[in-house]
C-alpha positions as CSV (number, residue, x, y, z in Angstrom):
1,M,0.0,0.0,0.0
2,E,2.8,2.4,0.9
3,S,4.5,1.9,-2.5
4,K,1.2,2.5,-4.3
5,S,0.6,5.6,-2.2
6,R,4.1,6.9,-3.0
7,T,3.6,6.2,-6.7
8,R,0.4,8.2,-6.7
9,Q,2.1,11.1,-4.9
10,V,5.0,11.0,-7.5
11,R,2.5,11.0,-10.3
12,A,0.6,13.9,-8.8
13,V,3.8,15.9,-8.3
14,L,4.8,15.2,-11.9
15,F,1.4,16.2,-13.2
16,W,1.4,19.5,-11.3
17,A,5.0,20.1,-12.4
18,L,4.0,19.6,-16.1
19,C,1.1,22.0,-15.5
20,A,3.4,24.6,-14.1
21,I,5.8,24.3,-17.0
22,A,3.0,24.6,-19.5
23,L,1.7,27.7,-17.7
24,A,5.1,29.2,-17.7
25,I,5.5,28.5,-21.4
26,I,2.3,30.6,-22.0
27,I,2.9,33.3,-19.4
28,V,6.6,34.0,-19.8
29,P,6.7,34.9,-23.5
30,A,3.5,37.0,-23.2
31,V,4.9,39.0,-20.2
32,A,8.3,39.4,-22.0
33,I,6.6,40.8,-25.1
34,V,4.4,43.2,-23.1
35,V,7.3,44.4,-20.9
36,G,9.7,44.6,-23.8
37,I,7.4,46.7,-25.9
38,I,6.5,49.1,-23.1
39,A,10.2,49.4,-22.1
40,K,11.2,50.4,-25.6
41,A,8.3,52.8,-25.9
42,W,8.7,54.5,-22.5
43,P,11.2,57.1,-23.6
44,A,8.7,58.3,-26.4
45,F,5.8,58.7,-24.0
46,S,4.9,62.3,-23.4
47,P,1.7,64.5,-23.5
48,A,2.5,65.1,-27.2
49,I,1.6,61.5,-27.9
50,I,-2.1,62.3,-27.1
51,T,-2.2,66.0,-28.2
52,H,-0.4,65.7,-31.5
53,T,-1.2,63.8,-34.6
54,T,1.2,61.5,-36.5
55,A,2.0,64.5,-38.8
56,T,3.8,66.1,-35.8
57,D,5.1,63.0,-34.0
58,G,2.0,62.2,-32.0
59,L,-0.6,59.4,-32.0
60,Q,-3.9,61.3,-31.5
61,N,-5.4,60.6,-34.9
62,A,-4.3,56.9,-34.7
63,I,-5.8,56.4,-31.3
64,V,-9.1,58.1,-32.3
65,G,-9.2,56.1,-35.6
66,T,-8.6,52.8,-33.7
67,L,-11.4,53.6,-31.3
68,I,-13.8,54.5,-34.1
69,L,-13.0,51.3,-36.0
70,S,-13.4,49.2,-32.9
71,V,-16.8,50.7,-32.1
72,G,-17.9,50.3,-35.7
73,V,-16.8,46.6,-35.7
74,L,-18.6,46.0,-32.3
75,L,-21.8,47.5,-33.7
76,T,-21.8,45.7,-37.1
77,A,-19.9,42.4,-36.6
78,G,-21.1,42.1,-33.0
79,T,-24.8,42.4,-34.0
80,I,-24.4,40.0,-37.0
81,G,-22.3,37.5,-35.0
82,V,-24.6,37.3,-31.9
83,L,-27.7,37.0,-34.0
84,G,-26.0,34.4,-36.2
85,G,-24.9,32.3,-33.2
86,L,-28.4,32.7,-31.6
87,Y,-30.0,31.4,-34.8
88,I,-27.7,28.4,-35.1
89,A,-28.2,27.5,-31.4
90,E,-32.0,28.0,-31.1
91,F,-33.7,28.2,-34.4
92,A,-31.7,26.3,-37.2
93,S,-32.4,22.7,-38.0
94,P,-29.5,20.3,-37.5
95,R,-28.8,20.3,-41.3
96,I,-28.9,24.1,-41.7
97,G,-26.9,24.5,-38.5
98,S,-24.1,22.2,-39.8
99,V,-24.0,24.1,-43.1
100,L,-23.7,27.4,-41.4
101,R,-21.0,26.1,-39.0
102,F,-19.0,24.8,-42.0
103,F,-19.0,28.2,-43.8
104,S,-18.3,30.0,-40.5
105,E,-15.2,27.8,-40.0
106,V,-14.1,28.3,-43.6
107,L,-14.4,32.1,-43.1
108,S,-12.4,31.9,-39.9
109,G,-9.5,30.2,-41.8
110,V,-9.2,32.8,-44.5
111,P,-6.0,34.9,-44.1
112,S,-6.5,38.5,-43.1
113,I,-4.6,39.8,-46.1
114,V,-7.0,37.9,-48.4
115,V,-10.0,39.5,-46.7
116,G,-8.3,42.9,-47.1
117,Y,-7.7,42.3,-50.8
118,V,-11.3,41.1,-51.4
119,G,-12.4,44.2,-49.6
120,Y,-10.3,46.4,-51.8
121,L,-11.7,44.9,-55.0
122,S,-15.3,44.9,-53.9
123,L,-15.6,48.0,-51.7
124,V,-12.8,50.4,-52.7
125,V,-12.9,49.6,-56.5
126,A,-16.2,48.0,-57.5
127,L,-18.5,50.1,-55.2
128,G,-16.3,53.2,-55.5
129,W,-16.2,53.8,-51.8
130,G,-12.5,54.6,-51.9
131,Y,-10.4,54.2,-48.8
132,S,-12.8,54.7,-46.0
133,V,-13.8,54.0,-42.4
134,L,-16.7,51.9,-43.4
135,G,-14.6,49.8,-45.7
136,G,-12.2,49.1,-42.8
137,V,-15.0,48.3,-40.4
138,L,-16.5,45.8,-42.8
139,A,-13.1,44.2,-43.5
140,L,-12.3,43.8,-39.8
141,G,-15.9,42.6,-39.1
142,T,-15.6,39.9,-41.7
143,L,-12.6,38.5,-39.9
144,I,-14.1,38.3,-36.4
145,I,-17.7,37.4,-37.2
146,P,-16.9,33.6,-37.0
147,Y,-15.5,34.0,-33.5
148,I,-18.5,35.8,-32.3
149,V,-20.9,33.3,-33.9
150,K,-19.1,30.4,-32.3
151,S,-18.8,31.9,-28.8
152,T,-22.5,32.9,-28.9
153,E,-23.6,29.4,-30.0
154,V,-21.5,27.8,-27.3
155,A,-22.8,30.2,-24.7
156,F,-26.4,29.3,-25.5
157,S,-25.7,25.6,-25.9
158,T,-24.3,25.4,-22.3
159,V,-27.5,26.7,-20.8
160,P,-29.1,23.8,-18.9
161,R,-31.8,21.9,-20.9
162,S,-34.0,22.0,-17.8
163,L,-34.5,25.8,-18.3
164,R,-35.7,25.2,-21.8
165,E,-38.0,22.4,-20.8
166,G,-39.4,24.5,-17.9
167,S,-40.1,27.4,-20.2
168,V,-41.9,25.2,-22.7
169,A,-43.9,23.7,-19.9
170,L,-45.0,27.1,-18.7
171,G,-46.0,28.0,-22.2
172,L,-43.6,30.9,-22.7
173,P,-43.2,32.1,-26.3
174,K,-39.9,31.3,-27.9
175,L,-38.6,34.9,-28.0
176,T,-39.7,35.5,-24.4
177,M,-37.9,32.3,-23.3
178,I,-34.7,33.4,-25.1
179,R,-34.8,37.0,-23.7
180,K,-35.8,36.2,-20.0
181,V,-34.6,32.7,-19.4
182,L,-31.7,31.7,-21.7
183,L,-30.0,35.1,-22.3
184,P,-29.0,35.9,-18.7
185,P,-26.9,32.7,-18.1
186,A,-25.5,32.9,-21.7
187,L,-24.5,36.6,-21.4
188,P,-21.1,36.1,-19.8
189,G,-20.0,33.8,-22.6
190,I,-21.3,36.2,-25.2
191,I,-19.5,39.1,-23.7
192,S,-16.2,37.1,-23.5
193,G,-16.5,36.2,-27.2
194,L,-17.2,39.9,-28.1
195,V,-14.2,41.1,-26.1
196,I,-11.8,38.6,-27.6
197,A,-13.0,39.3,-31.1
198,I,-12.6,43.1,-30.7
199,A,-9.1,42.5,-29.3
200,I,-8.3,40.5,-32.4
201,S,-9.5,43.2,-34.7
202,T,-7.6,45.9,-32.8
203,G,-4.3,44.1,-33.6
204,E,-5.0,43.6,-37.3
205,T,-3.2,45.6,-40.0
206,A,-3.5,43.9,-43.4
207,P,-7.3,44.4,-44.0
208,L,-6.9,48.1,-43.1
209,L,-4.0,48.6,-45.5
210,F,-6.3,47.6,-48.4
211,T,-9.5,49.3,-47.3
212,A,-8.7,52.2,-45.0
213,D,-5.3,53.2,-46.2
214,F,-3.8,55.7,-43.6
215,S,-4.2,59.4,-42.8
216,D,-2.1,61.7,-40.6
217,H,-5.1,63.7,-39.7
218,N,-8.0,63.1,-37.3
219,P,-10.9,61.2,-39.0
220,S,-13.9,63.0,-40.2
221,I,-17.5,61.8,-40.0
222,A,-17.6,60.9,-43.7
223,L,-18.0,57.2,-44.3
224,F,-16.7,57.1,-47.8
225,H,-13.4,58.5,-49.4
226,N,-12.1,59.1,-45.9
227,P,-8.8,57.4,-45.1
228,V,-8.2,56.9,-41.4
229,G,-5.2,56.5,-39.1
230,Y,-4.9,53.5,-36.8
231,L,-2.2,52.4,-34.3
232,T,-1.1,49.2,-36.1
233,G,-0.6,51.3,-39.2
234,V,1.8,53.6,-37.4
235,T,3.9,50.6,-36.3
236,Y,3.8,49.1,-39.8
237,F,4.8,52.2,-41.7
238,D,7.2,53.8,-39.2
239,L,9.3,50.7,-38.7
240,Q,10.2,50.9,-42.4
241,Q,11.4,54.5,-42.1
242,P,15.0,55.5,-41.1
243,G,15.5,57.6,-38.1
244,A,15.2,57.3,-34.3
245,N,11.9,59.4,-34.2
246,Y,10.1,57.0,-36.5
247,L,11.3,54.0,-34.4
248,A,10.3,55.6,-31.2
249,L,6.8,56.5,-32.5
250,A,6.4,52.9,-33.9
251,N,7.2,51.5,-30.4
252,A,4.9,53.9,-28.8
253,A,2.0,52.9,-31.1
254,A,2.7,49.2,-30.4
255,A,2.7,49.9,-26.7
256,V,-0.6,51.8,-26.8
257,T,-2.1,49.0,-28.9
258,V,-1.1,46.4,-26.3
259,I,-2.5,48.6,-23.5
260,M,-5.8,49.0,-25.3
261,I,-6.0,45.2,-25.8
262,L,-5.2,44.6,-22.1
263,V,-7.9,47.1,-21.1
264,L,-10.4,45.3,-23.3
265,I,-9.6,41.9,-21.9
266,F,-9.6,43.0,-18.3
267,G,-12.7,45.1,-18.8
268,G,-14.5,42.1,-20.4
269,R,-13.4,40.0,-17.4
270,L,-14.9,42.5,-15.0
271,I,-18.2,42.7,-17.0
272,T,-18.4,38.9,-17.2
273,A,-17.8,38.5,-13.4
274,R,-20.4,41.1,-12.7
275,S,-22.9,39.4,-15.0
276,R,-22.3,36.1,-13.2
277,R,-22.8,37.7,-9.8
278,M,-26.1,39.2,-11.0
279,I,-27.2,35.8,-12.3
280,A,-26.3,34.2,-9.0
281,R,-28.5,36.7,-7.1
282,M,-31.3,36.0,-9.5
283,D,-31.0,32.3,-8.8
284,V,-31.2,33.0,-5.1
């Protein structure tokens, strides 16, 4: 018995050691990247970063443009993705659902540069929109819709079947059941999917090069023929330029991008945790 007990203890220790190593493999590179970017960008941080545009060694237009693109992607792709995931989870027949999942998975595997090129041919050239905010929003939204669809479908599919059966037994209409019974427990998963998708779109460059181009000025309200600045574009273009000022601004843009993504992720975590606490109080 003692030998078996020791064997189990050794296996447990080895298992936890492997888990710790796997966790370190994930955490250490991520922390090193974040710390390295911020350390390189720190000398370039000053009030001018926010108050000046890229035309005068600042990032104001790029920050504003990134925020506008993110909000536009959230409104368009978020709405389409959540409704698509809801349809697959609650309304589609098994055959239609499998077909929609197949095409969603195919779309999620398309390289971002291909999406950008298709957006250039269809939106910039064929429809005559030119480089524009709307073109950039649609290109980014096309990339992240599959992630939102999948996370929404999974969020609804994890709701206990007993809630559906109880709602049907009470005679609740389908839409009322979804809104009042299924949506609250599914909401944390939906929010998590939206946050991750927006974070992915914030770090994309290739689709915007083809559809939004770049501008050194603050974006206007025009949806068409309106190039817009964005943080990843500053990093992409300025790293190719000679001179310490360009390199410093590229590092600063990369650092601000990372900070925005971290804020999105932690903000999404807080919203998800608060939603779960509200759901727990409802259950009580």
